[in-house]
N, C-alpha and C positions, 0 to 999 in steps of 0.2 A: 264535690268529687274532684280530685286533683287531675290536672292535665297530664297526659302521657309524657314521659321523658323525651326530650328532643334528641334524635339521633345525631351524634357529632360527626362532622366530616373528618375523615382520616386520610392523610396524605401518605401514599406509598412511596417511600424514599429508597427502597431497596433497588440495587442495580438490576438491569434487565438480565444480566448473565454473571455467573460466578465461575471460579476455577473448577468447581464441582460440575457445573453445566458443561464446561469445555471438555472435561475428562469424560463425561457421559457421551458427548458427541463423538469423541475420539473412538470410543468403543462401538458406538452405534454404527459408524460408517467405516469401520475397519474392513479393508478389502473391497470397498465399493469404488468403482471407477470415478474419477474426478467429474466427468460430465454428468454422470447419473446422480452423483451426490449433489452437485449444484442444481440440477433440475428439480430434485425433490425439495430442496430448501427454498429455492427462489419461487417456486410455484406453490409452496406449502406454508409452513409456519413463519418463514422470514419474508414473505411477500409484502412489499411496502415498508419493510423495516430495515433494509439493507442497501448498502452502496458498494460499488467496486472502486477501489483506489488504484490508479495507474500512473506510472511515471512515463509511459509511452517510450520505454527503453528498448533494449536489444531483443527481449523475448516477450514483451507485453502483448503482442498480437495474439498469442495462443490463448491466454486467459480471457482477453476481451472478446475473442471469437466465440469461446464457449458460452460466455454470458449472453452475448448478442443472439446466439443460436437458440437460447431459451426465452429471453425477454429483452427486446431492444430498448425497453423503457426503464430498465434498471439504471438508476443514477450512476454515472461514472465521474469520479472526482480526480481532478488534475491540479496539483499545486504548482503554479508558475512562480518560481522563486525570483524571477527577473534576472537570473544568471544562467538561463538555459541556453543550450546550443540552438541556433536557428534551425538546424536540421531536425531537432526534436519537435519544435513547434510545427514545422511543416508536416512531419510524419504524423503527429497527433491529428491534424486536420484531415490528412489523406486517409488515415486508418479509420477515424470516426465516421467519415463520409462513406467509406467502402462498406463498413459493417452496419451502417444504418442506425447508429446510436442516436437516440432522441433526447437524451438528458445529460449532456456533458456539462459539468459544473467546474469552472475554473476559479480557483481561489489564489489570491496574491497576498504578500505580506502587507501589514498595516502601514500605510505611508507615514503615519505619525510616529510609529515605533522605529521605522527606518530613519526618519529624521533625527531621532534622539540617539539611536544606537549604532547606526551605520550610515551616517550622512555622506561619507566619502565613497561608499560602496566597496570598501576594501577590507571589511572585517574578516572575510574568508582567509585573508593572507596572514593574519596573526591570531585569530580566534575562530577556527572553523566550527567548533561546537556551538558558540554563541551565534554564529551566522546561520547555522542550520536551525537553531531554535526559533529565530525571528522570521526566517524566510520559508521554512517548511513545516516545522512541528506545530507552531501556533496557528498558522493558516489551516492546517489539516484538522486541528482540534475544533476550530470553528466550523469547518465543513462537515464534520461528523456529528455535530450536535443534534441533528434531527433523527439520527439512526441508532438502532440497537445493535447492529452488527455490520461488519465490513469485510471485504474480500481483499486479500493481499496476494501479490504475485511472487512472493519469495520461494526460492528453491533450495533444497538442502545442499546440492552440489556446488553452489556458488562460492562458498568460503568455508574454512574450517570451523568458524563460529556458528554455522548453520546446519551442521551435519545431523544434529538430533532434532531438527525442526519438526514440531507436531503439525497436524492438519488443523487443529482447533486450539485457540488460546483465549484467555480472558485478558482484555485490555481496557483499563479504566472503566470497568463495568459493562463493556461491550464484548460481544463474541467476535473474535478475529479469526478468519478462515484462510488457510493457506492451501488451496486445492492442489497445487503443484509441488508440495513439499517433498514428495518422494519421486518426482520425475527426473529423469536423466537428460543430459544434453541431447543424446541420440533420439529420445522420445520427442523432445521439443522440435528438433530438426525435422523429424518424420511428420509431425503435425503441420508444420509450416508447409512442407511439400504436398501433403495430402489435400490441404485446403487452399493451396496457392496463395498464401499470405505474403504480403510485402515485408521485407526486412528493413530494419532501421538503416538509413544510408551510412551511418558512421561505423556500423559493425564490420563491414568489409575492410575498413581502415585499421582495425585492431582494437576498437573500443568495444569491449565485451560486456561492460556494465556502464551505463551512461547516466550521469547525473548532471550537476551544474558544470558549465564549461571550465571555470577556473580550477576546479578540484577533481577533474577527470582526465586521466591520461591513458595512453594505449597500454594494453596488457602484453607483457613479454612472454615468450614461449615457456611453458611449464608453470606459469603462475596461476593462482586462483583467478576465476573470471572477475572478481571484485578487487583484485590487487591494484587496479588503476584508479581506485577511489581514494582520495585524500593521501596520495603517495607522499611519504616522508613524515606523516603524522601518526601518532598512536591513536588511530581512530578507524573504526571499521563500519560504523552505522551512523546515520544522520540523527538518530534519536527517536524516530517514529517507532522503531522496532526494538528499542532497548528499555526494559522495565527495571526500575530501581528496586532494590531489596529493602525490606523494612529497616528504617533507620538510616538508609543511605541518602545522599543528596541525589536529585534527579540527574540522569545521564542523558545529554542531548548530543 
């Protein structure tokens, strides 16, 4: 009598989330307030599968407060490009302590890559795309490796390129969530006041979107909040939030 056929191991290589999943989420949570949406996801199907990514910039406290109010153990990822303002690093520590975040994960660029591609530390001055790739995009990719989803703090009002920003996107097989996509500046300011949250110290000086020190300048009256980023360059994003179209070269 023959032996029963051995069941073969099958490896599931499908991505955790697709564009169809993101579209379904968009419909499912239409009209649901951001805090309620986050609570359902963080305590439900995405528990243990998601991280919040924060630049600890001008408005980061709002989203971090929402997350911490639900679960202080949700991992928070910060990419230290080693070109940050000292004020940002101090604000990161102050805000994390105040909110009681228990799992702040700081990722830095690979020193071997820096030695090969930015030994002088001046790549930002002649190739900002390449600088962002090695100092921010690649470290974040490593940081997100254990997760199926992540939370972004982008807002639609920040720049003309973000006006149609959805709440849910597919990003390299992960679900990317933009809870504040449709929030206005007035709503953010009201949230700061209601919860007595500290502001980034550079905001009062005219820095309305704060990234790396060499590539961040003050915003002039009437400009988009992100106009001070990479001023003088044909560049509006670091590369984390730019998806290449099929057949295109990656945009960083």
